[in-house]
TIVONU-654009 format. One record per residue (C-alpha): x, y negated, z negated. Coordinates in pm, whole numbers, padded with zeros to 5 digits, always signed. Layout:
N
XYZ;...
This chain:
566
+02627+13142+09605;+02369+12975+09373;+02007+13069+09306;+01723+12896+09494;+01606+12567+09358;+01256+12721+09324;+01390+12945+09043;+01524+12661+08840;+01332+12646+08511;+01257+13015+08510;+01401+13280+08283;+01695+13158+08071;+01820+12897+08304;+01685+12610+08090;+01687+12742+07731;+01641+12399+07573;+01301+12354+07735;+01198+12703+07636;+01305+12649+07275;+01123+12317+07268;+00809+12477+07395;+00836+12755+07134;+00901+12504+06857;+00592+12313+06959;+00388+12628+06946;+00522+12716+06599;+00455+12358+06472;+00106+12370+06616;+00046+12709+06448;+00183+12575+06115;-00040+12270+06143;-00341+12490+06211;-00255+12704+05911;-00192+12400+05695;-00527+12250+05795;-00707+12576+05724;-00952+12547+05438;-00826+12638+05094;-00986+12934+04911;-01328+12844+04778;-01294+13001+04431;-01095+12822+04157;-00968+13155+04028;-00835+13260+04368;-00665+12917+04412;-00485+12947+04073;-00379+13306+04150;-00246+13215+04496;-00053+12913+04358;+00095+13127+04077;+00222+13392+04318;+00372+13144+04566;+00495+12918+04275;+00691+13207+04128;+00856+13270+04464;+00952+12903+04473;+01136+12919+04138;+01491+12981+04282;+01448+12691+04524;+01318+12476+04243;+01624+12558+04032;+01854+12462+04320;+01668+12131+04371;+01703+12051+03996;+02082+12064+04031;+02079+11746+04236;+02333+11517+04057;+02109+11221+04128;+01864+11356+03869;+02112+11369+03576;+02112+11005+03472;+01732+10960+03494;+01674+11281+03295;+01923+11188+03026;+01785+10838+03010;+01430+10958+02978;+01536+11201+02706;+01711+10919+02514;+01398+10706+02525;+01182+10992+02399;+01433+11090+02128;+01455+10734+01998;+01081+10686+02010;+01016+11013+01826;+01276+10922+01557;+01116+10580+01517;+00754+10696+01511;+00738+11051+01377;+00805+11154+01012;+01116+11359+00920;+00922+11631+00742;+00573+11740+00652;+00281+11904+00836;+00189+11589+01033;+00548+11560+01169;+00554+11927+01255;+00218+11910+01439;+00322+11591+01623;+00654+11745+01724;+00489+12060+01856;+00234+11848+02041;+00510+11639+02201;+00701+11949+02308;+00388+12115+02442;+00310+11804+02649;+00647+11788+02823;+00641+12162+02892;+00273+12188+02979;+00209+11869+03170;+00396+11977+03490;+00217+12309+03485;-00121+12148+03435;-00047+11911+03723;+00039+12200+03956;-00293+12377+03888;-00479+12045+03912;-00331+11995+04257;-00449+12350+04350;-00803+12294+04224;-00826+11968+04420;-00663+12102+04739;-00868+12067+05055;-00648+12280+05276;-00366+12532+05265;-00100+12264+05315;-00199+12105+04992;-00209+12447+04830;+00154+12495+04934;+00248+12156+04786;+00093+12266+04456;+00293+12588+04468;+00616+12400+04536;+00539+12169+04245;+00492+12474+04018;+00818+12621+04146;+01001+12297+04081;+00849+12275+03727;+00949+12634+03631;+01275+12647+03818;+01395+12308+03702;+01287+12353+03342;+01622+12490+03204;+01829+12214+03363;+01581+11941+03277;+01561+12059+02918;+01938+12057+02879;+01974+11711+03031;+01670+11577+02845;+01791+11738+02523;+02130+11567+02549;+01953+11239+02602;+01710+11300+02311;+02002+11378+02075;+02177+11058+02175;+01858+10849+02144;+01763+11008+01808;+02109+10956+01669;+02125+10589+01770;+01778+10529+01627;+01871+10715+01310;+02165+10484+01255;+01940+10184+01306;+01684+10311+01062;+01958+10370+00801;+02036+10000+00779;+01916+09786+00492;+01708+09578+00737;+01505+09884+00838;+01448+10000+00474;+01098+09842+00439;+00985+10003+00762;+01116+10343+00661;+00949+10322+00320;+00617+10211+00475;+00635+10496+00726;+00702+10750+00458;+00406+10628+00252;+00174+10625+00552;+00266+10979+00660;+00243+11109+00302;-00125+11006+00299;-00175+11175+00638;+00005+11487+00515;-00222+11501+00212;-00533+11468+00432;-00419+11728+00675;-00324+11972+00398;-00662+11922+00235;-00841+11982+00564;-00638+12296+00630;-00713+12423+00279;-01082+12363+00330;-01072+12568+00649;-00888+12850+00477;-01128+12848+00185;-01435+12854+00418;-01289+13141+00614;-01227+13336+00296;-01561+13265+00135;-01778+13322+00447;-01588+13594+00631;-01345+13737+00376;-01055+13640+00606;-00718+13532+00465;-00671+13415+00110;-00824+13119-00077;-00614+12809-00123;-00691+12742-00489;-00415+12488-00545;-00138+12479-00807;-00332+12350-01099;-00638+12569-01050;-00412+12868-01115;-00231+12760-01430;+00066+12904-01614;-00072+13262-01590;-00073+13349-01219;-00377+13520-01065;-00188+13841-00989;-00111+13883-01362;-00471+13825-01459;-00579+14077-01196;-00330+14332-01334;-00459+14278-01684;-00821+14317-01564;-00736+14643-01384;-00555+14784-01687;-00819+14675-01931;-01159+14733-01755;-01343+14717-02086;-01226+14355-02144;-01407+14101-01920;-01194+13805-02028;-00940+13826-01751;-01186+13840-01462;-01393+13574-01636;-01088+13351-01650;-01037+13390-01274;-01406+13330-01207;-01417+13030-01434;-01114+12879-01267;-01276+12915-00927;-01595+12751-01054;-01400+12453-01196;-01234+12400-00860;-01565+12430-00677;-01709+12170-00910;-01430+11930-00822;-01251+11954-01156;-00915+12003-00982;-00931+11679-00786;-00606+11514-00685;-00503+11206-00886;-00827+11085-01039;-00881+10711-01014;-00935+10686-01387;-00606+10858-01465;-00415+10644-01215;-00552+10325-01363;-00415+10395-01707;-00105+10170-01684;+00080+10111-02008;+00291+10307-02249;+00160+10658-02186;-00056+10697-02502;-00142+11052-02607;-00487+11192-02684;-00574+11548-02782;-00926+11678-02774;-01071+12000-02915;-01319+12191-02705;-01393+12418-02998;-01435+12720-02781;-01673+12553-02538;-01622+12510-02168;-01622+12130-02189;-01387+11849-02090;-01243+11671-02269;-01416+11782-02594;-01405+11618-02935;-01125+11364-02988;-00897+11523-03257;-00588+11304-03248;-00470+10990-03066;-00149+10786-03045;-00044+10648-03381;-00247+10886-03593;-00102+11132-03846;-00091+11508-03803;-00434+11677-03844;-00317+12006-03991;-00470+12191-03688;-00163+12357-03535;-00318+12370-03182;-00396+11996-03188;-00068+11891-03347;+00149+12113-03131;-00014+11986-02810;+00031+11631-02930;+00402+11681-03025;+00493+11875-02713;+00330+11610-02489;+00547+11359-02665;+00858+11567-02600;+00778+11579-02228;+00708+11207-02223;+01034+11133-02405;+01235+11356-02175;+01123+11185-01857;+01162+10841-02011;+01507+10897-02162;+01665+11105-01882;+01493+10979-01562;+01364+10642-01670;+01013+10757-01580;+00714+10608-01757;+00470+10899-01792;+00360+11140-01516;+00275+10878-01254;+00567+10649-01346;+00326+10374-01454;+00243+10468-01808;-00050+10699-01727;-00246+10814-02043;-00158+11168-02145;-00468+11362-02239;-00497+11727-02350;-00779+11962-02444;-00714+12261-02668;-00928+12564-02755;-01096+12548-02409;-01355+12814-02345;-01445+13149-02499;-01125+13354-02461;-01005+13151-02158;-00671+13317-02078;-00476+13034-01922;-00347+12676-01942;-00339+12429-01659;-00279+12073-01542;-00568+11952-01326;-00426+11626-01189;-00575+11432-01478;-00502+11614-01804;-00367+11932-01972;-00609+12209-02073;-00516+12499-02304;-00730+12808-02327;-00764+13017-02639;-00651+13387-02599;-00901+13653-02701;-00849+13890-02991;-00725+14179-02776;-00527+13958-02540;-00150+14028-02496;-00097+13652-02521;-00018+13489-02851;-00077+13127-02745;-00054+12906-02441;+00060+12602-02640;+00436+12600-02628;+00682+12326-02543;+00805+12492-02223;+00450+12554-02100;+00352+12195-02169;+00666+12079-01984;+00595+12315-01695;+00234+12210-01642;+00293+11836-01685;+00577+11860-01438;+00322+11973-01178;+00179+11624-01216;+00522+11460-01174;+00585+11674-00865;+00247+11573-00726;+00333+11204-00752;+00700+11246-00644;+00681+11492-00358;+00321+11622-00320;+00460+11964-00222;+00240+12188-00014;+00124+12463-00250;+00186+12753-00023;+00482+12971+00072;+00831+12832+00004;+00717+12475-00072;+00471+12621-00320;+00742+12835-00479;+00961+12520-00512;+00665+12348-00679;+00652+12625-00936;+01027+12633-00972;+01045+12254-01035;+00797+12305-01320;+01004+12587-01466;+01326+12389-01436;+01200+12073-01603;+00999+12270-01857;+01323+12439-01961;+01510+12105-01964;+01247+11953-02191;+01297+12248-02433;+01679+12225-02419;+01690+11849-02469;+01445+11861-02762;+01640+12137-02933;+01986+11995-02839;+02088+12312-02653;+02371+12317-02404;+02329+12524-02085;+02536+12815-02219;+02334+12841-02541;+01984+12814-02387;+01785+13133-02316;+01643+13005-01987;+01306+13170-02061;+00972+13031-01938;+00698+13121-02185;+00925+13236-02464;+00704+13362-02744;+00388+13385-02529;+00355+13761-02583;+00222+13927-02894;+00481+14140-03078;+00355+14476-02944;+00425+14371-02579;+00758+14463-02431;+00848+14126-02294;+01057+13819-02367;+00860+13565-02165;+00667+13507-01841;+00982+13445-01640;+01361+13458-01691;+01536+13196-01487;+01877+13349-01524;+01763+13701-01454;+01443+13696-01250;+01247+14021-01258;+01343+14112-01615;+01112+13902-01832;+00862+14176-01910;+00795+14544-01844;+00501+14703-02034;+00225+14940-01937;-00030+14686-02065;+00081+14402-01835;+00298+14554-01558;+00651+14459-01458;+00798+14117-01376;+00789+14099-00989;+01028+13808-00938;+01315+13845-00687;+01657+13696-00761;+01788+13687-00403;+01652+13603-00054;+01709+13962+00059;+01425+14053-00179;+01196+13760-00090;+00839+13882-00124;+00615+13831+00178;+00257+13834+00061;-00079+13664+00123;-00149+13681-00249;-00077+13402-00495;-00073+13139-00213;+00210+13321-00048;+00391+13434-00365;+00445+13091-00522;+00486+13226-00875;+00693+13522-00756;+00946+13374-00520;+01014+13078-00748;+01264+13309-00918;+01514+13242-00635;+01556+12865-00680;+01511+12919-01056;+01822+13132-01072;+02015+12890-00844;+01953+12610-01098;+02031+12820-01408;+02357+12947-01250;+02461+12602-01140;+02381+12437-01480;+02564+12709-01674;+02869+12676-01446;+02873+12301-01487;+02842+12339-01861;+02732+12089-02122;+02379+11953-02112;+02179+12084-01819;+01949+11781-01822;+02238+11548-01734;+02401+11600-01390;+02218+11922-01285;+01875+11788-01392;+01931+11453-01231;+02041+11620-00906;+01723+11834-00897;+01506+11535-00981;+01647+11327-00694;+01643+11612-00447;+01280+11692-00515;+01164+11354-00390;+01406+11352-00098;+01311+11695+00038;+00952+11594+00123;+00620+11773+00099;+00681+12075+00317;+01038+12171+00219;+01181+12522+00257;+01440+12656+00012;+01717+12579+00263;+01607+12221+00309;+01575+12165-00063;+01922+12319-00119;+02057+12076+00137;+01911+11783-00051;+02055+11901-00378;+02397+11896-00220;+02337+11542-00086;+02227+11433-00436;+02527+11602-00596;+02767+11412-00369;+02635+11086-00523;+02571+11194-00882;+02854+11438-00954;+03085+11505-00652;+03311+11737-00854;+03023+11981-00903;+02940+12023-00535;+03148+12348-00500;+02966+12494-00802;+02631+12408-00647;+02731+12564-00318;+02831+12876-00504;+02499+12888-00691;+02293+12878-00368;+02521+13134-00217;+02458+13364-00513;+02085+13371-00440;+02126+13399-00060;+02004+13050+00040;+02200+12872+00315;+02147+12495+00280;+02020+12332+00598;+01873+11997+00683;+01664+12146+00964;+01570+12494+00842;+01196+12554+00786;+01010+12802+00578;+00880+12970+00899;+01233+13100+00988;+01329+13218+00641;+01444+13581+00642;+01164+13783+00487;+01214+14156+00447;+00955+14269+00195;+00603+14334+00318;+00334+14234+00070;+00471+14429-00222;+00352+14192-00491;+00107+14447-00621;+00367+14729-00614;+00622+14521-00803;+00377+14416-01071;+00213+14756-01102;
């Protein structure tokens, strides 16, 4: 017997109607909650969105797996990769900053949008939308990065092939030149900031530049000053060098010097112990020897450097355009250094109690003038590994000038930088030994040679612009080992490989990147020697890589430059 009609609709007899009523109540409650005012404080809104957004990450990850998103993500990545390859430079600080900015934009933009939605939310419903957007951004990031990365690699590869064609060569060359100027400006600005921080607050280390330091690195002058407190010459040399830089003496590529196109005529001036530039003209191109050994040696050694670059590399002077080659000898009262200042060579005159015999040697002239060649060819950042490469290039080509002039084969050369610079009573053979870094000198009067010969001993220091004169021993040894293994004249295949790789590696190259470029150059210049070159880099612990940067180089020694040179 059925229930009365009056009970129909009560209890659980019509569950669909009850469920519908309950659903309406829930929706009404949700709408009321969604329409509730959002928190008034911006901080509270951001905190609430962060908490709820984190809880939405798993759901965001699941939503990112939608197969419909794969093709759009890959396509977008391909467009970005191709555009970046087309617009951005391959190396250098501008390229690195632009790349970081691009990466930060694609990672940060979705997060910024989530919090912007939260700040602008009028009610809790919009707050929830902001939270879901944050969850999607964070949860979908791994999948989106993989899909976008695949697309970027495809787009970059296709654009790279397009840029490698002959038709694109003018564009590539123009781009490289334009970014080189931007790199120089950015480096100069960063150096100014570092110098201001050091001079005003004592923070960091001054960026004095390669030519303001000279052949005798600042740490060596500091050691000499500490060991000889009664002799003011060493501190005075450091102070005078800083004053020269502050006065603008070490300005990059003077207009006057650049404008001297022709046959690279030589001029030697004599400062006669005064702190003047250039001094009294003592000898110029075409004139006979003066009988003054300082003047005549500087004149002759400059000619040897000029002849080396012309005969071996087809280069017309330092700038490649026949720039006039000026030198000043006998600079200052016991000025304990020699330097290239972007316009000319300057040789100091050691004091009577100095451990140095003379700064005018063929290798030193080749070393310092090669700083000028490097400036025009690669404009290497003078800091860290690029700065150490800058110093190493000067050592390499200084040694090659010496070997070519003397007709020495690689196995007969001594591979010493500054051979004969020390007075007889000093226990030292030179400033640096390219074949055996760290063994050039060891004497209580001057300290011990601090150069490492392997990456496991790379010196991490804030001194000497990040150890540029110290860590140059690593690429120095790689070249000496390679050239000796090849045999014959080191200025032929090995020297030409280094010369080509220097320009190709760019302004901010790490050891690994430069090593990669030497291998690329060797494949063209002397393919049979590639295994020997690989072995040489392996012997010093450098793994060639087109992408490696100085920031990821294994560094295991913590600011021990003072300890090693003590």
